[in-house]
Backbone as a ProteinNet text record, in pm:
[ID]
protein_1_A
[PRIMARY]
MITSLVAGEMTTCRVSQSTLSIPYHSQLIRFQNAPQPLSAINMYLKRVYDEACTRGYCFTASKIDFTATAERIPVTHGQVQYERTHLDEKLAQRDPKRSLLLPLEPEVHPLFTVVAGDREAWEKVS
[TERTIARY]
10089.1	10039.1	9882.7	9751.6	9626.7	9549.2	9521	9475.8	9332.2	9240.4	9113.9	9052.9	8950.2	8858.1	8790.7	8726.9	8647.5	8684.3	8799.4	8807.3	8758.5	8738.8	8706.9	8582.1	8536.4	8385.2	8272.1	8330.9	8308.3	8291	8402.9	8395.2	8270.7	8243.2	8135.7	7953.9	7969.8	7806.4	7768.3	7598.6	7580.3	7427	7461.5	7421.9	7331.5	7250.9	7118	7028	6966.1	6906.9	6840.1	6768.4	6617.3	6647.4	6745.2	6752.4	6902.6	6898	7015.8	7079.4	7090.2	7143.6	7256.1	7281.6	7438.2	7423	7514.3	7533	7564.3	7437.1	7500.1	7670.8	7741	7872.4	7843	7905.1	7860.9	7969.9	8074.8	8141.6	8032.1	8003.2	7851.7	7789.8	7777.6	7677.7	7713.7	7854.7	7881.3	7837	7796.2	7748.4	7600.1	7510.8	7387.1	7297.7	7425.3	7417.7	7440.9	7512.8	7550.3	7414.9	7433.7	7308.2	7257.7	7346.3	7332.9	7427.6	7311	7421.1	7491.1	7364.8	7439.3	7549.4	7531.8	7632.7	7739.3	7796.1	7942.5	7962.4	7825.9	7937	8017.1	7972.3	8002.7	8135.2	8096.4	8228.8	8379.2	8324.2	8402.4	8496.8	8375.5	8422	8515.3	8514.1	8533.7	8694.9	8739.9	8920.1	8931.1	8842.6	8871.8	8939.1	8822.8	8844.2	8968.1	9002.8	9139.5	9264.7	9291.9	9368.5	9381.3	9252.9	9281.5	9354.2	9349.5	9371.3	9550.2	9552	9723.1	9786	9741.6	9829.4	9756	9696.9	9685.8	9582.8	9462.8	9376.9	9215.4	9190.8	9049.2	8985	8874	8763.1	8651.4	8562	8393.4	8398.1	8357.6	8381.9	8213.3	8139.2	8008.1	7917.4	7894.2	7778.8	7828.6	7928.5	7966.8	7950.7	7888.8	7837.9	7959.5	8029.8	8183.6	8119.6	7974.1	7971.4	7886	7922.7	7888.7	7953.6	7853.1	7917.6	7866.2	7987.1	7902.5	7940.8	7881	7948.5	8057.5	8198.7	8219.6	8223	8251.1	8168.7	8274.1	8220.4	8348.9	8359.9	8481.9	8544.2	8625.4	8573.1	8721	8825.5	8923.4	9051.1	9082.8	9002.9	8982.1	8998.9	8865.7	8791.5	8900	8993.9	9089.2	9255.4	9282.1	9370.4	9338.8	9237.8	9129.5	9148.5	9097.6	9120.1	9271.1	9327.6	9476.2	9561.7	9538	9574.4	9541.3	9393.1	9332.5	9417.7	9422.3	9438	9623.2	9693	9820.8	9857.4	9758.9	9765.4	9694.1	9668.2	9604.3	9808.1	9828.9	9903.7	10004.7	10027.9	10176	10140.9	10007.6	10034.9	10039.4	9976.3	9938.5	10085.2	10161.2	10259.1	10337.3	10397.5	10481.9	10544.4	10643.6	10694.8	10638.4	10513.2	10413.3	10381.9	10305.7	10292.9	10461.7	10504.4	10643.4	10635.3	10534.4	10588.9	10440.9	10345.4	10228.5	10258.6	10203.8	10244.9	10137.1	10221.1	10154.7	9973.7	10063.3	9913.6	9915.1	9758.2	9731.6	9648.9	9686.6	9552.3	9422.8	9390.1	9269.3	9199.2	9081.4	8983.5	8954.3	8948.4	8926.2	8802.8	8677.3	8531.3	8531.7	8651.6	8612.1	8716.6	8670	8720.4	8761.3	8869.1	8928.1	8871.1	8797.6	8766.7	8821.3	8814.7	8872.1	8755.3	8782	8672.9	8729.7	8692.2	8752.7	8623.7	8675	8622.7	8506.6	8462.3	8283.8	8215.3	8101.3	8007.1	8028.3	7996.5	7931	8020	8155.2	8242.6	8208.2	8228.3	8235.6	8413.4	8453.6	8560.2	8576.8	8668.8	8679.6	8795.2
8762.3	8731.9	8852.1	8728.1	8772.4	8808.8	8913.5	8930.8	8923.1	8778.7	8733.2	8852.8	8950.4	8985.2	8892.6	8901.5	8826.5	8681.1	8626.1	8476.7	8314.5	8401	8318.3	8258.3	8374.9	8440.8	8331.5	8354.9	8311.7	8164.6	8106.3	7958.9	7907.4	7978.9	7900.9	7950	8015.9	8019.7	7914.4	7964.7	7873	7944.3	7875.6	8011.2	7889.6	7937.3	7831.3	7947.5	7881.3	7954.6	7994.1	7978.8	8057.8	8174.3	8152.3	8255.1	8250.3	8366.5	8419.1	8376	8256.2	8203.7	8232.2	8342.1	8368.2	8421.4	8407.3	8426.6	8563.8	8596.7	8786.7	8778.4	8870.5	8934.7	9055.6	9196.8	9298.6	9294.5	9215.2	9185.2	9183.1	9086.5	9047.9	9171.3	9299.1	9404.7	9397.3	9423.2	9396.5	9327.4	9210.9	9139.4	9144.1	9159.5	9211	9302.1	9403.8	9548.2	9538.1	9391.7	9387.7	9363.4	9415.1	9389.5	9268.8	9158.8	9031.8	8890.4	8932.1	8898.8	8798.7	8696.9	8531.4	8499.8	8601.3	8576.8	8610.8	8771	8778	8709.2	8626.5	8547.8	8452.3	8395.6	8251.4	8331.3	8435.7	8474.4	8461.2	8554.2	8544.7	8407.5	8316.4	8212	8108.8	8118.5	8056.5	8117.3	8248.9	8271.5	8244.1	8206.5	8131.2	8016.5	7970.7	7792.1	7787.4	7856.4	7843.9	7841.9	7974.4	7979.9	7886.7	7854	7719.7	7624	7561.9	7425.1	7482.8	7617.8	7674.6	7632.6	7635.4	7654.2	7518.2	7422.5	7261.9	7264.5	7346.7	7375.3	7293.8	7232.3	7173.1	7242.7	7236.5	7337.8	7277.5	7277.7	7236	7290.6	7262.1	7361.7	7291	7185.9	7121.7	7262.4	7363.9	7495.8	7597.4	7549.6	7699.9	7669	7789.4	7774.9	7825	7757.5	7821.2	7880.2	7920.6	7963.7	8135.2	8141.4	8297.1	8385.4	8507.5	8637.5	8730.5	8789.2	8963.3	9028.2	9180.6	9303	9331.6	9400.8	9392.3	9531.9	9527.3	9556.8	9645.4	9792	9883.8	9847.2	9867.9	9884.2	9945.1	10038.8	10236	10183.8	10222.8	10236.8	10221	10306.2	10287.4	10161.5	10071	9981.4	9891.2	9879.6	9814.8	9810	9884.5	9959.3	9858.2	9921.5	9843.2	9683.6	9623.8	9487	9453.5	9524.4	9468.2	9457.7	9579.4	9558.5	9501.1	9451.1	9325.9	9218.7	9199.3	9067.3	9086.2	9179.9	9176.4	9129.9	9197.9	9220.7	9047.6	9006.3	8872.6	8755.8	8747.4	8700	8702	8831.8	8868.7	8792.5	8719.8	8635.4	8503.2	8448.4	8358.6	8291.8	8390.2	8328.9	8449.7	8518.4	8644.4	8663.2	8549.2	8493.5	8614.9	8531.7	8584.9	8715.9	8741.6	8897.6	9001	8923.6	9033.6	9033.6	8931.3	8931.5	8993.3	9076.1	9159.8	9273.9	9288.6	9412.6	9547.8	9641	9739.1	9799.6	9775.8	9786.3	9690.7	9605.1	9430.2	9447.2	9356.6	9326.4	9277	9323.6	9315.3	9179.3	9144	9025.8	9090.6	9039.7	9062.9	9105.8	9069.1	9125	9243.1	9309.6	9418.1	9559	9647.7	9794.7	9862.5	9874.6	10008.5	10109.5	10217.7	10402.9	10405.3	10530.9	10682.3	10623.3	10650.4	10671.6	10576.5	10611.2	10596.6	10443.5	10388.4	10250.4	10278.8	10146.7	10110.2	10157.5	10237.8	10267.4	10132.1	9975.5	9886.4	9822.9	9792.3	9783.2	9813.3	9697.8	9632.3	9675.5	9809.1	9817.1	9750.7	9671.4	9594.3	9666.2
9416.4	9527	9488.6	9511.8	9499.7	9674.6	9688	9890.8	9810	9845.9	9860.2	9977	9881.4	10008.7	10070.9	10237.7	10319.7	10230.1	10181.7	10191.5	10279	10376.1	10486.7	10526.5	10499.2	10559.3	10399.9	10305	10213.8	10170.8	10201.4	10225.2	10275.5	10382.9	10459	10375.5	10272.8	10216.1	10202.3	10160.3	10125.2	10044.6	9872.5	9770.2	9666.8	9646	9599.9	9489.2	9383.3	9270.5	9302.7	9401.5	9454.7	9566.5	9620.2	9713.9	9805.7	9804.4	9839	10011	10014.3	10168.4	10230.4	10277	10332.8	10472.2	10555.8	10722	10696.6	10793.5	10808.8	10799.5	10760.5	10774.9	10682.1	10761.9	10723.1	10618.2	10577.2	10444.1	10334	10355.8	10183.5	10196.6	10198.1	10181.1	10043.1	10032.1	9908.6	9774.3	9823.6	9720.6	9712.6	9834.6	9790.4	9770.6	9759.6	9693.6	9544.8	9477.6	9340.8	9268.6	9154.6	9044.8	9053.8	9046.2	9043.7	9177.6	9256.6	9398.4	9369	9318.3	9332.2	9247	9091.7	9009	9036	9160.4	9224.3	9279.7	9392.8	9515.2	9404.5	9309.3	9234	9144.8	9081.1	9077.1	9125.4	9248.3	9380.6	9393	9404.1	9463.9	9377.8	9276.5	9210.8	9161.3	9164.7	9237.3	9316.3	9436.1	9579.5	9561.3	9450.5	9466.7	9386.3	9288.4	9203.2	9277	9365.7	9463.2	9565.8	9620.6	9682.1	9639	9515.2	9461.9	9420.1	9415.9	9382.9	9514.8	9646.1	9776.7	9873	9784.4	9743.9	9953.2	9916.4	10001.3	9992	10080.3	10027.4	10009.7	9879.9	9888.5	9774.7	9888.1	9818.8	9708.1	9567.2	9461.3	9367	9466.2	9399	9412.8	9500.6	9499	9396.9	9306.3	9254.1	9153.8	9073.2	8970.5	8868	8771.6	8723.7	8588.1	8553.9	8442.1	8457.8	8584.2	8622.2	8566	8530.4	8487.9	8597.9	8614.1	8734.6	8662.7	8695.7	8667.9	8770.9	8782.3	8898.7	8943.1	9121.7	9186	9264.5	9257.4	9317.3	9463.7	9549.5	9702.2	9663.3	9786.9	9850.8	9852.1	9867.9	9843.6	10005.5	10106.6	10257.8	10277.4	10205.4	10280.3	10249.4	10085.6	10063.8	10197.6	10215.9	10312.2	10453.8	10480.5	10619.9	10610.7	10521	10516.3	10472.6	10448.8	10461.8	10582.2	10644.2	10769.2	10865.5	10868.5	10962.1	10906.4	10740.7	10707.3	10808.4	10806	10818	10982.1	11094.8	11242.4	11215.9	11174	11164.8	11119.1	11031.3	10990.6	11066.5	11147.9	11263.7	11386.7	11444.1	11453.2	11472.8	11362.7	11302.9	11217.9	11175.8	11032	10992.9	11116.5	11108.7	10949	10938.4	10819.5	10707.2	10695.2	10566.8	10591.7	10760.3	10711.4	10669.1	10683.5	10605.5	10461	10377.2	10213	10150.4	10230	10241.7	10149.8	10010.5	9950.9	10021.2	10036.7	10091	9989.9	9885.8	9776.9	9751.3	9806.8	9756.6	9600	9529.4	9429.8	9492.6	9461.6	9461.3	9390.9	9449.9	9377.1	9261.6	9119.1	8974.7	8975.1	8987.5	9052.4	9111.1	9173.3	9273	9185.6	9178.7	9078.9	9218.8	9250.7	9295.2	9363.9	9372.7	9352.4	9493.6	9457.5	9604.1	9645.3	9817.4	9916.3	10024.4	10162.4	10230	10312.4	10421.1	10469.2	10471	10417.6	10424.5	10528.9	10564.8	10678.8	10702.5	10680.4	10698.4	10759.1	10739.6	10810.9	10981.5	11029.8	11187.8	11226.6	11288.2	11342.4	11473	11500.9	11561.9	11699.6
[MASK]
++++++++++++++++++++++++++++++++++++++++++++++++++++++++++++++++++++++++++++++++++++++++++++++++++++++++++++++++++++++++++++++

């Protein structure tokens, strides 16, 4: 199983070659801070698209550049754990059986590389 970080938010993004037109969401800061934000978003969305197809979900791929490449983006272990806990809480409400299947240490999207650290400062804790 691949845990996709911010998958729900990313599927609604509008991406163009001339500008990064992204609805504000604190987790998107990681893409804005990447050396090539547009390429990073496209690489992220390629994998989200693959996962959506595997699960039988509809996903419009017409705005994704499938040829994009980008440097890996560091994500802290604390942030991964925070997002895993957040996902677990959502699934406990929506799909309790699936919640029980979540691994304690999720596999992150291949664009990300996990580094030591706490939850990101930009994360909005609810």
